[in-house]
C-alpha positions in Angstrom: 124.0 38.7 -9.4 122.5 40.0 -12.4 125.4 41.1 -15.0 125.3 42.5 -18.6 127.2 40.8 -20.9 129.3 41.8 -23.9 127.6 42.3 -27.2 128.1 38.8 -29.8 128.1 38.6 -33.2 125.6 36.5 -35.4 126.4 33.1 -36.0 124.3 30.4 -38.2 122.9 27.7 -36.1 119.3 27.2 -35.3 118.0 27.1 -32.0 114.4 25.1 -30.8 112.4 28.1 -29.9 108.6 29.0 -30.5 107.4 32.6 -31.5 105.3 35.4 -30.5 105.7 39.1 -31.4 105.0 42.7 -29.5 105.3 46.2 -29.8 105.9 48.6 -27.6 102.7 50.2 -25.7 102.7 54.0 -24.5 100.0 53.7 -22.6 99.1 55.9 -19.6 96.7 55.2 -16.3 95.1 52.4 -18.6 98.1 50.7 -19.6 97.0 50.9 -23.4 97.8 52.5 -26.5 94.6 52.9 -28.7 96.6 53.2 -31.8 98.4 50.1 -31.6 95.4 47.8 -31.0 94.4 48.5 -34.5 97.7 47.2 -36.4 98.2 44.4 -34.2 95.3 43.1 -32.5 93.9 40.5 -33.0 96.3 37.8 -32.9 96.8 34.8 -30.4 100.1 36.6 -29.5 101.6 39.4 -28.2 100.5 42.6 -29.7 101.5 46.5 -29.9 100.0 46.9 -26.0 101.3 43.8 -24.6 100.9 40.3 -25.4 97.2 39.2 -25.4 96.1 42.8 -24.2 94.1 45.4 -25.9 91.5 48.5 -25.6 88.6 47.9 -27.8 85.2 49.8 -27.3 83.4 46.7 -29.4 84.7 44.0 -26.6 83.1 43.4 -22.8 83.4 45.7 -20.3 83.4 45.0 -16.9 79.5 46.8 -16.6 78.5 44.2 -20.0 80.7 41.4 -19.7 77.5 39.4 -17.7 75.4 39.5 -20.7 77.7 37.2 -23.0 75.8 34.6 -24.6 76.8 32.1 -27.7 76.5 33.7 -30.8 77.7 30.7 -32.8 79.2 27.6 -33.0 81.3 25.8 -36.0 81.7 22.2 -35.5 85.0 21.0 -36.5 86.1 17.3 -36.5 88.6 16.7 -34.0 88.4 20.0 -32.5 90.6 22.9 -33.6 93.4 24.9 -32.9 93.9 28.3 -31.5 92.2 30.7 -34.0 93.7 33.8 -35.5 91.4 37.0 -36.7 92.0 39.3 -39.6 89.5 41.6 -41.2 86.2 40.0 -40.7 87.5 36.6 -40.9 88.8 34.0 -38.8 91.6 31.6 -39.9 91.5 28.5 -37.6 93.2 24.6 -38.1 90.8 21.6 -37.4 91.2 18.4 -35.9 91.0 17.1 -39.5 93.7 19.1 -40.9 92.4 22.0 -43.0 92.5 25.6 -43.1 89.3 27.0 -42.8 88.8 30.9 -43.3 85.3 31.5 -41.5 83.0 34.7 -41.4 83.6 36.3 -37.7 79.8 37.7 -37.8 78.0 34.7 -38.6 80.5 31.5 -38.3 80.3 30.5 -42.4 83.1 28.8 -44.1 84.3 30.6 -46.8 86.9 28.2 -48.0 89.0 24.9 -46.9 92.5 24.5 -47.7 94.6 21.2 -46.8 97.4 21.7 -44.7 100.3 19.2 -43.3 98.3 18.1 -40.2 98.7 19.5 -36.1 97.5 22.3 -34.4 99.6 25.5 -34.8 97.8 28.6 -35.2 98.0 30.2 -38.8 99.7 33.9 -38.9 98.3 36.9 -40.7 100.2 39.9 -41.3 98.1 42.4 -43.7 97.9 40.2 -47.1 100.4 37.4 -45.7 98.2 34.4 -44.7 100.8 31.7 -43.2 100.4 28.4 -41.3 103.1 25.5 -40.5 102.9 21.8 -39.7 104.9 19.0 -39.4 105.6 17.6 -43.0 107.8 15.1 -43.8 110.6 17.5 -43.0 113.3 17.9 -40.6 111.6 21.0 -39.6 108.2 21.4 -41.1 106.7 23.0 -43.7 106.1 26.6 -43.9 103.3 27.5 -46.5 101.8 30.8 -47.5 98.1 30.6 -48.2 96.2 33.2 -50.7 93.5 34.9 -48.4 91.1 35.1 -50.8 90.7 31.4 -51.7 93.3 29.1 -49.7 95.4 28.3 -52.9 99.0 27.8 -51.7 101.6 30.6 -52.9 104.7 28.9 -51.8 106.1 26.2 -49.3 109.6 25.9 -48.3 111.0 23.7 -45.2 111.6 26.1 -42.1 110.7 26.3 -38.6 107.5 26.8 -36.9 106.2 30.5 -38.1 104.6 32.1 -35.3 105.2 36.1 -35.4 105.8 38.8 -37.6 107.6 42.3 -37.0 109.3 44.9 -39.2 108.9 43.3 -42.1 110.2 40.3 -41.1 108.9 36.6 -40.0 110.2 35.3 -36.8 110.3 31.2 -36.6 111.0 28.3 -34.2 114.5 28.5 -35.6 115.1 31.9 -33.4 115.8 32.9 -37.7 114.3 36.0 -39.4 112.7 35.3 -42.9 111.2 38.1 -45.4 107.7 38.2 -44.7 106.7 38.2 -48.1 108.6 35.4 -50.0 110.2 33.5 -46.7 113.7 34.0 -47.8 116.0 33.3 -44.9 117.2 36.3 -43.0 119.6 35.5 -40.2 119.6 32.9 -37.8 120.9 32.7 -34.4 122.8 29.8 -32.0 120.1 30.5 -28.9 119.3 27.0 -27.7 116.1 27.2 -25.2 113.3 24.8 -24.0 109.8 25.7 -24.1 110.6 29.4 -24.7 110.2 32.1 -27.6 110.6 35.4 -28.4 109.0 39.5 -28.5 109.9 41.8 -31.3 109.0 45.2 -32.0 111.1 48.3 -32.9 113.7 46.8 -34.8 114.3 44.7 -31.7 114.4 40.9 -31.0 114.1 39.5 -27.5 114.9 36.0 -26.4 115.8 33.8 -23.5 118.3 31.2 -23.6 121.9 29.9 -24.1 123.8 31.4 -26.8 126.3 29.3 -28.7 126.7 25.6 -29.9 128.1 24.6 -26.5 125.7 26.2 -24.1 128.3 27.2 -21.7 127.0 30.2 -21.0 123.7 30.0 -18.2 120.8 31.2 -20.1 120.5 35.0 -20.5 117.8 37.4 -21.8 119.1 38.7 -25.1 118.1 41.6 -27.4 118.8 41.2 -31.3 118.9 43.7 -34.2 115.6 42.6 -36.2 118.0 43.8 -39.5 121.3 41.4 -38.8 120.2 39.4 -35.6 123.5 40.8 -33.7 123.2 40.8 -30.5 122.5 44.3 -29.2 122.5 43.8 -25.3 122.5 41.1 -22.6 121.2 40.5 -18.9 121.3 37.7 -16.8 119.5 36.6 -13.6 120.7 34.1 -10.7 117.3 32.5 -11.8 116.9 29.9 -15.0 116.1 31.6 -17.9 116.4 28.6 -20.3 112.3 28.4 -20.2 110.4 31.2 -21.1 109.1 33.7 -23.4 109.7 37.4 -22.9 106.8 39.7 -22.8 107.2 43.0 -23.9 105.0 45.8 -22.7 105.0 49.6 -21.9 108.9 49.8 -22.6 109.8 46.6 -20.1 110.2 43.1 -20.6 108.6 40.7 -18.5 110.1 36.9 -18.2 109.2 33.8 -16.2 112.1 32.3 -14.6 112.3 29.5 -11.9 115.0 28.3 -9.2 115.1 24.5 -8.8 114.6 23.0 -5.6 118.2 21.6 -4.4 118.3 17.7 -5.3 115.2 18.1 -6.8 114.6 15.4 -9.4 111.6 17.1 -11.0 110.1 20.4 -11.4 108.0 19.9 -7.6 109.2 22.6 -5.7 111.1 24.8 -8.3 110.2 28.7 -7.0 108.6 30.3 -9.9 108.8 34.2 -10.4 108.3 37.0 -12.7 111.6 39.2 -13.6 111.2 42.3 -15.4 113.8 44.6 -17.2 114.3 47.4 -19.1 113.2 47.0 -22.9 116.0 49.9 -24.5 118.9 48.4 -22.7 118.2 45.4 -20.6 118.4 47.1 -17.0 117.1 44.8 -14.0 113.9 46.5 -12.5 112.3 44.1 -10.4 111.3 40.4 -9.0 108.4 39.2 -8.1 107.5 35.7 -6.8 105.1 33.4 -8.5 105.1 30.4 -6.1 106.1 27.2 -6.1 105.6 24.7 -8.6 103.4 21.2 -7.9 105.8 19.2 -10.3 105.6 21.0 -13.4 106.7 24.4 -15.0 103.4 24.3 -16.8 102.9 25.8 -20.3 101.6 29.1 -18.9 103.3 32.2 -20.0 102.2 35.9 -18.4 100.0 38.4 -20.2 100.8 42.3 -19.6 100.1 45.8 -20.8 102.2 49.1 -19.4 99.8 48.5 -16.0 99.3 45.2 -15.8 101.2 41.6 -15.5 98.6 38.5 -15.2 100.6 34.9 -14.7 99.2 31.5 -13.9 101.9 29.9 -11.9 102.3 26.3 -11.8 101.9 26.4 -8.1 97.8 27.0 -9.0 97.4 30.6 -8.5 97.0 33.3 -10.8 98.7 36.6 -9.7 98.2 40.2 -10.8 101.2 42.1 -10.4 101.7 45.7 -10.7 104.1 46.3 -14.0 106.3 49.3 -13.0 107.2 47.9 -9.3 106.1 44.1 -9.2 104.0 44.7 -6.3 100.9 41.9 -6.1 98.1 43.2 -6.7 95.5 40.0 -6.3 95.9 36.2 -6.5 93.0 33.7 -7.3 93.3 30.1 -6.9 92.9 27.8 -10.0 93.2 23.5 -10.6 96.3 22.8 -12.6 95.4 19.7 -14.9 97.5 17.5 -17.4 96.7 19.9 -20.2 97.4 23.1 -18.3 98.6 25.9 -20.7 97.9 28.9 -22.7 98.1 32.5 -21.9 95.2 35.0 -20.3 94.2 38.3 -21.8 93.6 41.5 -20.7 90.9 43.7 -22.3 88.9 47.1 -21.4 89.6 46.4 -17.3 89.1 42.4 -17.7 91.1 39.1 -17.5 90.3 36.4 -19.6 91.8 33.1 -18.0 91.0 29.4 -18.8 90.3 27.2 -15.6 92.2 24.1 -17.1 90.2 22.0 -14.6 87.4 21.9 -16.9 88.1 23.7 -19.6 85.7 27.0 -19.0 87.4 30.5 -19.7 86.2 33.1 -17.1 86.4 37.0 -17.3 88.3 38.5 -14.2 87.8 42.1 -13.1 91.3 43.8 -13.6 91.3 45.4 -10.4 90.7 42.9 -7.9 90.5 39.5 -9.3 86.6 39.7 -8.7 84.6 36.9 -11.2 82.6 38.4 -13.8 81.7 35.7 -15.7 82.0 32.2 -17.0 81.6 30.0 -20.0 79.8 26.6 -20.4 82.4 23.8 -20.0 84.4 23.3 -23.5 86.8 20.8 -22.2 89.3 22.0 -24.6 91.8 19.0 -25.0 95.1 20.5 -26.6 97.6 22.1 -24.5 97.6 26.0 -25.2 94.4 26.1 -27.4 92.0 27.3 -25.0 93.6 31.0 -24.4 90.7 33.7 -25.5 91.0 35.3 -28.8 89.0 38.4 -28.6 88.1 40.8 -31.9 85.4 42.6 -33.6 83.2 42.1 -30.6 83.9 38.7 -30.1 85.4 35.9 -27.9 86.4 33.2 -29.5 87.2 29.7 -28.1 89.0 26.3 -29.2 86.9 23.6 -27.8 86.3 19.8 -28.4 83.5 20.6 -30.3 84.8 23.3 -32.8 84.7 26.6 -32.5 82.5 28.5 -30.4 81.7 32.6 -30.3 80.5 34.7 -27.7 79.2 38.0 -27.9 77.5 40.4 -25.5 73.4 40.4 -25.8 71.0 43.0 -25.0 
């Protein structure tokens, strides 16, 4: 039985949650708001129209995607993490521990800067360029770099930074920091596993256990972005302790799971997508997403106001109607040890990494029909194979480095 839990105040204790960001899209039949794409896209995170979703006339369409061809390849020792694009530049961290600023048009490296290592993606918002790495610290080190030179502006011990909204930087510690200075504004004791938040319109959404003792079952929380105080809470019969809320079209989409009785692993766990109204947490619908084959997977949904796409640990890619939860289509895929990442939705195309061989496939969002497949990429690092689309370019993290595709004539 789903219930609403009374409001709870902010508490100063950290929680282990990763972060992504979104703003509510107001799309009509296409499910997108063209205005929001310019501010938030492109990032390897949720944008104003939903996570990994955008309408951009410079990107491939169903009619032109078949003409995609490699534009350039940037070789990087040890491969690269997920890239971020901002104003014609690509920011990406390599296996050699260097943060690179790369020209989106040509693949030419403008500057390189040392990091503390790791493949966590950079974060860009306006003139702020951030990267978090696992240095000699309890939580790691967060650095702000000058966008024009790569010079370190400041650094401090902090949780992993992966998102911004409303002038705040949200970290892996479920805390809010001033975007410009990194100064701590608030923290919340919401513990979770393999999870993250969505944030927009002075609201922050996270699923997990609230409190030091985690006595309450995991639930979905809406927090005030200025204070961290709980605005509303919604719960479910299913487990919400390992999920990232996805915000699109005024709805929150949450991957939940129901474990098989007596099971000692995730084998047989029932996967599902649940939808809630973002304004007040009202339950909307539940859609079944198959049964796990031994892992719940690193995959999270992609969504816009019309469509929710989820690669289930049961080995199927599901497309659900965002308003009703009805299944529009499914497509099988092969799970692997490095299964991870999030699909993307652009111009009526669903982009998805086939974890069996590292290839990126483009599917018709209306029916799941395969439109295009990239050459072999073999991205080794979990989640790094998720596609990033920007400025007419499809960017892929691969073992050989960074690969760019564009539509040819």
